[in-house]
TORMAR-13704 format. One record per residue: x negated, y, z of N, C-alpha, C in turn; residue in one letter. Coordinates in steps of 0.1 Angstrom, whole numbers, plus 5000, padded with zeros to 4 digits. Atoms other than C-alpha are relative to their C-alpha. Layout:
BEGIN
<rec n_c1="X" n_c2="Y" n_c3="Z" ca_c1="X" ca_c2="Y" ca_c3="Z" c_c1="X" c_c2="Y" c_c3="Z" code="A"/>
...
***
This chain:
BEGIN
<rec n_c1="4992" n_c2="4988" n_c3="5000" ca_c1="5000" ca_c2="5000" ca_c3="5000" c_c1="4991" c_c2="5013" c_c3="5000" code="M"/>
<rec n_c1="5007" n_c2="4988" n_c3="5001" ca_c1="4987" ca_c2="5034" ca_c3="4990" c_c1="5004" c_c2="5010" c_c3="5011" code="I"/>
<rec n_c1="4996" n_c2="4990" n_c3="4990" ca_c1="4985" ca_c2="5059" ca_c3="5019" c_c1="5002" c_c2="5013" c_c3="4994" code="K"/>
<rec n_c1="4998" n_c2="4986" n_c3="5004" ca_c1="4998" ca_c2="5094" ca_c3="5015" c_c1="4995" c_c2="5010" c_c3="5010" code="K"/>
<rec n_c1="5005" n_c2="4990" n_c3="4991" ca_c1="4982" ca_c2="5124" ca_c3="5030" c_c1="5006" c_c2="5014" c_c3="4995" code="A"/>
<rec n_c1="4995" n_c2="4986" n_c3="5003" ca_c1="4996" ca_c2="5160" ca_c3="5032" c_c1="4990" c_c2="5009" c_c3="5007" code="L"/>
<rec n_c1="5010" n_c2="4991" n_c3="4995" ca_c1="4970" ca_c2="5187" ca_c3="5036" c_c1="5006" c_c2="5015" c_c3="4999" code="I"/>
<rec n_c1="4997" n_c2="4985" n_c3="5000" ca_c1="4980" ca_c2="5223" ca_c3="5046" c_c1="4986" c_c2="5006" c_c3="4999" code="T"/>
<rec n_c1="5013" n_c2="4994" n_c3="5002" ca_c1="4953" ca_c2="5247" ca_c3="5036" c_c1="4991" c_c2="4993" c_c3="4990" code="G"/>
<rec n_c1="5007" n_c2="5008" n_c3="5010" ca_c1="4943" ca_c2="5225" ca_c3="5006" c_c1="4992" c_c2="5009" c_c3="4991" code="I"/>
<rec n_c1="5007" n_c2="4992" n_c3="5009" ca_c1="4932" ca_c2="5255" ca_c3="4986" c_c1="4987" c_c2="5006" c_c3="5005" code="T"/>
<rec n_c1="5012" n_c2="4996" n_c3="4994" ca_c1="4905" ca_c2="5264" ca_c3="5010" c_c1="4988" c_c2="4991" c_c3="4998" code="G"/>
<rec n_c1="5012" n_c2="5008" n_c3="5002" ca_c1="4869" ca_c2="5251" ca_c3="5010" c_c1="5002" c_c2="4986" c_c3="5007" code="M"/>
<rec n_c1="4999" n_c2="5012" n_c3="4992" ca_c1="4875" ca_c2="5225" ca_c3="5037" c_c1="5012" c_c2="4991" c_c3="4994" code="D"/>
<rec n_c1="4989" n_c2="5007" n_c3="5005" ca_c1="4909" ca_c2="5215" ca_c3="5023" c_c1="4997" c_c2="4993" c_c3="4986" code="G"/>
<rec n_c1="5004" n_c2="5006" n_c3="5013" ca_c1="4895" ca_c2="5209" ca_c3="4988" c_c1="4991" c_c2="4989" c_c3="5002" code="S"/>
<rec n_c1="5009" n_c2="5011" n_c3="4998" ca_c1="4867" ca_c2="5188" ca_c3="5001" c_c1="5007" c_c2="4988" c_c3="5006" code="H"/>
<rec n_c1="4992" n_c2="5011" n_c3="4994" ca_c1="4891" ca_c2="5167" ca_c3="5022" c_c1="5008" c_c2="4993" c_c3="4990" code="L"/>
<rec n_c1="4992" n_c2="5006" n_c3="5011" ca_c1="4913" ca_c2="5162" ca_c3="4992" c_c1="4991" c_c2="4991" c_c3="4991" code="A"/>
<rec n_c1="5010" n_c2="5008" n_c3="5008" ca_c1="4883" ca_c2="5149" ca_c3="4972" c_c1="4997" c_c2="4987" c_c3="5007" code="E"/>
<rec n_c1="5004" n_c2="5012" n_c3="4992" ca_c1="4873" ca_c2="5126" ca_c3="5000" c_c1="5011" c_c2="4990" c_c3="5001" code="F"/>
<rec n_c1="4989" n_c2="5009" n_c3="4999" ca_c1="4908" ca_c2="5112" ca_c3="5004" c_c1="5003" c_c2="4993" c_c3="4987" code="L"/>
<rec n_c1="4998" n_c2="5006" n_c3="5013" ca_c1="4912" ca_c2="5107" ca_c3="4967" c_c1="4990" c_c2="4988" c_c3="4997" code="L"/>
<rec n_c1="5010" n_c2="5010" n_c3="5001" ca_c1="4879" ca_c2="5087" ca_c3="4967" c_c1="5004" c_c2="4988" c_c3="5008" code="E"/>
<rec n_c1="4996" n_c2="5011" n_c3="4991" ca_c1="4894" ca_c2="5065" ca_c3="4995" c_c1="5013" c_c2="4994" c_c3="4995" code="K"/>
<rec n_c1="4989" n_c2="5006" n_c3="5006" ca_c1="4924" ca_c2="5058" ca_c3="4973" c_c1="5014" c_c2="5006" c_c3="5004" code="G"/>
<rec n_c1="4988" n_c2="4994" n_c3="4995" ca_c1="4950" ca_c2="5081" ca_c3="4989" c_c1="5007" c_c2="5007" c_c3="4989" code="Y"/>
<rec n_c1="4991" n_c2="4991" n_c3="5008" ca_c1="4979" ca_c2="5098" ca_c3="4972" c_c1="4999" c_c2="5014" c_c3="5008" code="E"/>
<rec n_c1="5002" n_c2="4987" n_c3="4993" ca_c1="4972" ca_c2="5135" ca_c3="4981" c_c1="5010" c_c2="5010" c_c3="4996" code="V"/>
<rec n_c1="4991" n_c2="4989" n_c3="5002" ca_c1="4997" ca_c2="5162" ca_c3="4985" c_c1="4995" c_c2="5012" c_c3="5008" code="H"/>
<rec n_c1="5005" n_c2="4988" n_c3="4993" ca_c1="4989" ca_c2="5198" ca_c3="4995" c_c1="5011" c_c2="5011" c_c3="5000" code="G"/>
<rec n_c1="4991" n_c2="4989" n_c3="4999" ca_c1="5008" ca_c2="5228" ca_c3="5007" c_c1="4992" c_c2="5013" c_c3="4997" code="V"/>
<rec n_c1="5006" n_c2="4987" n_c3="5004" ca_c1="4999" ca_c2="5261" ca_c3="4990" c_c1="5010" c_c2="5011" c_c3="5003" code="K"/>
<rec n_c1="4992" n_c2="4989" n_c3="4998" ca_c1="5012" ca_c2="5295" ca_c3="4998" c_c1="5007" c_c2="5004" c_c3="4987" code="R"/>
<rec n_c1="4993" n_c2="4996" n_c3="5013" ca_c1="5038" ca_c2="5307" ca_c3="4973" c_c1="4998" c_c2="5015" c_c3="4998" code="H"/>
<rec n_c1="5004" n_c2="4986" n_c3="5004" ca_c1="5020" ca_c2="5338" ca_c3="4961" c_c1="4997" c_c2="4999" c_c3="4986" code="V"/>
<rec n_c1="5001" n_c2="5001" n_c3="5015" ca_c1="5022" ca_c2="5344" ca_c3="4924" c_c1="4986" c_c2="5000" c_c3="4995" code="A"/>
<rec n_c1="5014" n_c2="4999" n_c3="5005" ca_c1="4985" ca_c2="5353" ca_c3="4920" c_c1="4990" c_c2="4992" c_c3="5008" code="T"/>
<rec n_c1="5009" n_c2="5007" n_c3="4991" ca_c1="4971" ca_c2="5328" ca_c3="4945" c_c1="4989" c_c2="4993" c_c3="4992" code="Y"/>
<rec n_c1="5012" n_c2="5006" n_c3="5006" ca_c1="4937" ca_c2="5315" ca_c3="4937" c_c1="4998" c_c2="4985" c_c3="5003" code="N"/>
<rec n_c1="5001" n_c2="5014" n_c3="4998" ca_c1="4934" ca_c2="5278" ca_c3="4931" c_c1="4986" c_c2="4995" c_c3="4996" code="L"/>
<rec n_c1="5013" n_c2="5003" n_c3="5005" ca_c1="4897" ca_c2="5278" ca_c3="4921" c_c1="4994" c_c2="4987" c_c3="5006" code="K"/>
<rec n_c1="5006" n_c2="5012" n_c3="4993" ca_c1="4887" ca_c2="5252" ca_c3="4947" c_c1="5006" c_c2="4987" c_c3="4996" code="N"/>
<rec n_c1="4993" n_c2="5013" n_c3="5004" ca_c1="4912" ca_c2="5226" ca_c3="4935" c_c1="5005" c_c2="5000" c_c3="4986" code="I"/>
<rec n_c1="4995" n_c2="4999" n_c3="5014" ca_c1="4918" ca_c2="5237" ca_c3="4899" c_c1="4998" c_c2="4987" c_c3="4992" code="E"/>
<rec n_c1="5003" n_c2="5012" n_c3="5008" ca_c1="4902" ca_c2="5206" ca_c3="4884" c_c1="5008" c_c2="4988" c_c3="5005" code="Y"/>
<rec n_c1="4991" n_c2="5011" n_c3="4995" ca_c1="4923" ca_c2="5183" ca_c3="4907" c_c1="5014" c_c2="5002" c_c3="4995" code="L"/>
<rec n_c1="4986" n_c2="4997" n_c3="5005" ca_c1="4955" ca_c2="5201" ca_c3="4896" c_c1="5001" c_c2="4997" c_c3="4986" code="V"/>
<rec n_c1="5000" n_c2="5002" n_c3="5015" ca_c1="4945" ca_c2="5201" ca_c3="4859" c_c1="5001" c_c2="4985" c_c3="4997" code="D"/>
<rec n_c1="5001" n_c2="5014" n_c3="5004" ca_c1="4939" ca_c2="5163" ca_c3="4860" c_c1="5011" c_c2="4992" c_c3="5007" code="K"/>
<rec n_c1="4988" n_c2="5006" n_c3="4993" ca_c1="4972" ca_c2="5157" ca_c3="4880" c_c1="4995" c_c2="4990" c_c3="5011" code="D"/>
<rec n_c1="5005" n_c2="5009" n_c3="4990" ca_c1="4952" ca_c2="5141" ca_c3="4908" c_c1="5007" c_c2="5003" c_c3="5014" code="K"/>
<rec n_c1="4993" n_c2="4997" n_c3="4987" ca_c1="4971" ca_c2="5159" ca_c3="4936" c_c1="5013" c_c2="5007" c_c3="4996" code="I"/>
<rec n_c1="4987" n_c2="4993" n_c3="5002" ca_c1="5006" ca_c2="5172" ca_c3="4940" c_c1="5001" c_c2="5012" c_c3="5010" code="A"/>
<rec n_c1="4999" n_c2="4988" n_c3="4991" ca_c1="5011" ca_c2="5207" ca_c3="4953" c_c1="5015" c_c2="5004" c_c3="5002" code="L"/>
<rec n_c1="4987" n_c2="4996" n_c3="4995" ca_c1="5041" ca_c2="5220" ca_c3="4972" c_c1="4999" c_c2="5015" c_c3="5005" code="H"/>
<rec n_c1="4999" n_c2="4986" n_c3="4995" ca_c1="5049" ca_c2="5257" ca_c3="4976" c_c1="5005" c_c2="5000" c_c3="5014" code="D"/>
<rec n_c1="4996" n_c2="5000" n_c3="4987" ca_c1="5052" ca_c2="5265" ca_c3="5012" c_c1="4994" c_c2="5011" c_c3="5008" code="G"/>
<rec n_c1="5005" n_c2="4990" n_c3="4991" ca_c1="5047" ca_c2="5289" ca_c3="5041" c_c1="4999" c_c2="4992" c_c3="5013" code="D"/>
<rec n_c1="5003" n_c2="5008" n_c3="4987" ca_c1="5031" ca_c2="5272" ca_c3="5072" c_c1="5008" c_c2="5006" c_c3="5011" code="I"/>
<rec n_c1="4993" n_c2="4994" n_c3="4989" ca_c1="5050" ca_c2="5297" ca_c3="5094" c_c1="5015" c_c2="4998" c_c3="4998" code="T"/>
<rec n_c1="4986" n_c2="5002" n_c3="5002" ca_c1="5084" ca_c2="5287" ca_c3="5079" c_c1="5003" c_c2="4985" c_c3="5003" code="D"/>
<rec n_c1="4998" n_c2="5014" n_c3="4994" ca_c1="5093" ca_c2="5256" ca_c3="5100" c_c1="5010" c_c2="4992" c_c3="4991" code="T"/>
<rec n_c1="4991" n_c2="5007" n_c3="5008" ca_c1="5123" ca_c2="5248" ca_c3="5078" c_c1="4994" c_c2="4995" c_c3="4987" code="A"/>
<rec n_c1="5007" n_c2="5003" n_c3="5013" ca_c1="5102" ca_c2="5248" ca_c3="5046" c_c1="4990" c_c2="4988" c_c3="5003" code="N"/>
<rec n_c1="5010" n_c2="5011" n_c3="4997" ca_c1="5074" ca_c2="5226" ca_c3="5062" c_c1="5008" c_c2="4987" c_c3="5003" code="I"/>
<rec n_c1="4992" n_c2="5011" n_c3="4997" ca_c1="5101" ca_c2="5203" ca_c3="5075" c_c1="5005" c_c2="4993" c_c3="4987" code="F"/>
<rec n_c1="4995" n_c2="5005" n_c3="5013" ca_c1="5115" ca_c2="5199" ca_c3="5040" c_c1="4989" c_c2="4993" c_c3="4992" code="Q"/>
<rec n_c1="5012" n_c2="5006" n_c3="5007" ca_c1="5080" ca_c2="5192" ca_c3="5025" c_c1="4997" c_c2="4987" c_c3="5006" code="I"/>
<rec n_c1="5004" n_c2="5012" n_c3="4994" ca_c1="5072" ca_c2="5166" ca_c3="5051" c_c1="5011" c_c2="4989" c_c3="4998" code="I"/>
<rec n_c1="4989" n_c2="5010" n_c3="5003" ca_c1="5106" ca_c2="5149" ca_c3="5046" c_c1="4999" c_c2="4995" c_c3="4986" code="K"/>
<rec n_c1="5001" n_c2="5004" n_c3="5014" ca_c1="5101" ca_c2="5149" ca_c3="5008" c_c1="4988" c_c2="4991" c_c3="4998" code="K"/>
<rec n_c1="5012" n_c2="5007" n_c3="5003" ca_c1="5065" ca_c2="5137" ca_c3="5008" c_c1="4999" c_c2="4986" c_c3="5008" code="V"/>
<rec n_c1="5000" n_c2="5012" n_c3="4991" ca_c1="5069" ca_c2="5111" ca_c3="5037" c_c1="4985" c_c2="4996" c_c3="5001" code="Q"/>
<rec n_c1="5014" n_c2="5004" n_c3="4999" ca_c1="5031" ca_c2="5112" ca_c3="5044" c_c1="4997" c_c2="4990" c_c3="5011" code="P"/>
<rec n_c1="5005" n_c2="5008" n_c3="4989" ca_c1="5012" ca_c2="5087" ca_c3="5065" c_c1="4992" c_c2="5008" c_c3="5009" code="D"/>
<rec n_c1="5009" n_c2="4991" n_c3="4993" ca_c1="4989" ca_c2="5114" ca_c3="5076" c_c1="5001" c_c2="5014" c_c3="4996" code="E"/>
<rec n_c1="4999" n_c2="4985" n_c3="5003" ca_c1="4990" ca_c2="5152" ca_c3="5079" c_c1="4987" c_c2="5006" c_c3="5005" code="I"/>
<rec n_c1="5012" n_c2="4992" n_c3="4996" ca_c1="4959" ca_c2="5174" ca_c3="5080" c_c1="5003" c_c2="5014" c_c3="4999" code="Y"/>
<rec n_c1="4996" n_c2="4986" n_c3="5000" ca_c1="4966" ca_c2="5209" ca_c3="5091" c_c1="4987" c_c2="5009" c_c3="5000" code="N"/>
<rec n_c1="5012" n_c2="4992" n_c3="5001" ca_c1="4938" ca_c2="5231" ca_c3="5078" c_c1="5004" c_c2="5015" c_c3="4997" code="L"/>
<rec n_c1="4996" n_c2="4986" n_c3="5002" ca_c1="4959" ca_c2="5262" ca_c3="5073" c_c1="4997" c_c2="5008" c_c3="5012" code="A"/>
<rec n_c1="5004" n_c2="4991" n_c3="4989" ca_c1="4947" ca_c2="5291" ca_c3="5094" c_c1="4999" c_c2="5014" c_c3="4996" code="A"/>
<rec n_c1="5004" n_c2="4986" n_c3="5003" ca_c1="4942" ca_c2="5328" ca_c3="5097" c_c1="4986" c_c2="5001" c_c3="5005" code="Q"/>
<rec n_c1="5014" n_c2="5001" n_c3="4996" ca_c1="4905" ca_c2="5326" ca_c3="5096" c_c1="4992" c_c2="5013" c_c3="4998" code="S"/>
<rec n_c1="5007" n_c2="4987" n_c3="5002" ca_c1="4896" ca_c2="5362" ca_c3="5088" c_c1="5001" c_c2="5008" c_c3="5013" code="H"/>
<rec n_c1="5000" n_c2="4993" n_c3="4987" ca_c1="4887" ca_c2="5379" ca_c3="5121" c_c1="5006" c_c2="5014" c_c3="4999" code="A"/>
<rec n_c1="4995" n_c2="4986" n_c3="5002" ca_c1="4894" ca_c2="5414" ca_c3="5108" c_c1="5015" c_c2="5000" c_c3="4998" code="G"/>
<rec n_c1="4985" n_c2="5000" n_c3="5002" ca_c1="4929" ca_c2="5405" ca_c3="5096" c_c1="5007" c_c2="4995" c_c3="5013" code="V"/>
<rec n_c1="4993" n_c2="5005" n_c3="4988" ca_c1="4937" ca_c2="5386" ca_c3="5128" c_c1="5001" c_c2="5011" c_c3="5011" code="S"/>
<rec n_c1="4999" n_c2="4989" n_c3="4991" ca_c1="4929" ca_c2="5418" ca_c3="5148" c_c1="5010" c_c2="5010" c_c3="4996" code="F"/>
<rec n_c1="4990" n_c2="4990" n_c3="5005" ca_c1="4951" ca_c2="5439" ca_c3="5126" c_c1="5014" c_c2="4994" c_c3="5000" code="K"/>
<rec n_c1="4987" n_c2="5006" n_c3="5000" ca_c1="4980" ca_c2="5414" ca_c3="5126" c_c1="5000" c_c2="4988" c_c3="5010" code="A"/>
<rec n_c1="5001" n_c2="5012" n_c3="4991" ca_c1="4977" ca_c2="5393" ca_c3="5158" c_c1="5012" c_c2="4991" c_c3="5001" code="P"/>
<rec n_c1="4988" n_c2="5009" n_c3="4999" ca_c1="5013" ca_c2="5381" ca_c3="5157" c_c1="5000" c_c2="4990" c_c3="4989" code="E"/>
<rec n_c1="5001" n_c2="5009" n_c3="5011" ca_c1="5007" ca_c2="5366" ca_c3="5123" c_c1="4989" c_c2="4989" c_c3="5003" code="N"/>
<rec n_c1="5010" n_c2="5010" n_c3="4996" ca_c1="4975" ca_c2="5349" ca_c3="5136" c_c1="5006" c_c2="4989" c_c3="5010" code="A"/>
<rec n_c1="4994" n_c2="5009" n_c3="4991" ca_c1="4995" ca_c2="5334" ca_c3="5164" c_c1="5010" c_c2="4991" c_c3="4993" code="V"/>
<rec n_c1="4990" n_c2="5007" n_c3="5008" ca_c1="5023" ca_c2="5323" ca_c3="5140" c_c1="4993" c_c2="4989" c_c3="4992" code="D"/>
<rec n_c1="5007" n_c2="5009" n_c3="5009" ca_c1="4998" ca_c2="5306" ca_c3="5116" c_c1="4992" c_c2="4989" c_c3="5008" code="V"/>
<rec n_c1="5009" n_c2="5009" n_c3="4993" ca_c1="4974" ca_c2="5291" ca_c3="5142" c_c1="5007" c_c2="4993" c_c3="5012" code="C"/>
<rec n_c1="4993" n_c2="5005" n_c3="4988" ca_c1="4999" ca_c2="5283" ca_c3="5170" c_c1="5014" c_c2="4994" c_c3="4997" code="G"/>
<rec n_c1="4986" n_c2="5004" n_c3="5002" ca_c1="5036" ca_c2="5282" ca_c3="5162" c_c1="5002" c_c2="4990" c_c3="4989" code="R"/>
<rec n_c1="4999" n_c2="5009" n_c3="5011" ca_c1="5031" ca_c2="5265" ca_c3="5129" c_c1="4997" c_c2="4986" c_c3="5004" code="A"/>
<rec n_c1="5004" n_c2="5013" n_c3="4996" ca_c1="5014" ca_c2="5236" ca_c3="5146" c_c1="5012" c_c2="4993" c_c3="5008" code="V"/>
<rec n_c1="4988" n_c2="5005" n_c3="4993" ca_c1="5045" ca_c2="5232" ca_c3="5169" c_c1="5010" c_c2="4996" c_c3="4990" code="V"/>
<rec n_c1="4990" n_c2="5004" n_c3="5010" ca_c1="5067" ca_c2="5232" ca_c3="5138" c_c1="4997" c_c2="4987" c_c3="4993" code="G"/>
<rec n_c1="5005" n_c2="5012" n_c3="5007" ca_c1="5046" ca_c2="5205" ca_c3="5121" c_c1="5003" c_c2="4988" c_c3="5010" code="I"/>
<rec n_c1="4998" n_c2="5011" n_c3="4990" ca_c1="5047" ca_c2="5184" ca_c3="5153" c_c1="5014" c_c2="4996" c_c3="5002" code="L"/>
<rec n_c1="4986" n_c2="5002" n_c3="4998" ca_c1="5084" ca_c2="5188" ca_c3="5157" c_c1="5006" c_c2="4993" c_c3="4988" code="E"/>
<rec n_c1="4995" n_c2="5007" n_c3="5012" ca_c1="5090" ca_c2="5178" ca_c3="5121" c_c1="4996" c_c2="4985" c_c3="5000" code="A"/>
<rec n_c1="5005" n_c2="5014" n_c3="4999" ca_c1="5069" ca_c2="5147" ca_c3="5126" c_c1="5008" c_c2="4992" c_c3="5010" code="V"/>
<rec n_c1="4992" n_c2="5006" n_c3="4989" ca_c1="5088" ca_c2="5139" ca_c3="5158" c_c1="5014" c_c2="4996" c_c3="4994" code="R"/>
<rec n_c1="4987" n_c2="5003" n_c3="5005" ca_c1="5121" ca_c2="5141" ca_c3="5140" c_c1="5001" c_c2="4991" c_c3="4987" code="Q"/>
<rec n_c1="5000" n_c2="5008" n_c3="5013" ca_c1="5112" ca_c2="5126" ca_c3="5106" c_c1="4994" c_c2="4986" c_c3="5002" code="I"/>
<rec n_c1="5006" n_c2="5013" n_c3="4998" ca_c1="5088" ca_c2="5098" ca_c3="5115" c_c1="4988" c_c2="5002" c_c3="5010" code="N"/>
<rec n_c1="5010" n_c2="4999" n_c3="4990" ca_c1="5068" ca_c2="5097" ca_c3="5147" c_c1="4987" c_c2="4992" c_c3="4998" code="P"/>
<rec n_c1="5012" n_c2="5008" n_c3="5004" ca_c1="5044" ca_c2="5072" ca_c3="5131" c_c1="4990" c_c2="5008" c_c3="4991" code="K"/>
<rec n_c1="5009" n_c2="4991" n_c3="5008" ca_c1="5029" ca_c2="5100" ca_c3="5109" c_c1="4988" c_c2="5003" c_c3="5009" code="I"/>
<rec n_c1="5011" n_c2="4996" n_c3="4992" ca_c1="4994" ca_c2="5106" ca_c3="5121" c_c1="4995" c_c2="5013" c_c3="4996" code="R"/>
***
């Protein structure tokens, strides 16, 4: 049976490397990308072009959206690499930093609890 992984933050450097690693291990890889029209996919462009990964538009701070993605994908594993990692931005918008790095994790865990507690 092929394992499925869902990666938030797949478009970042760490997310793209994790996607490559999991693909090499035989996983079916899904990723959540922010739905911004001009978003840069350069780190995963070749994986998207070759249909090696499936991307889902989402906002990590939108619990209902993340719930829907997890329910649709039914992953075996979730890797949450989405974060507000720019210190300057986090000081200018601390509520957003808390939403992305804290509350979003609670939303993911609650979705796992409700959908399938066996998701790792």
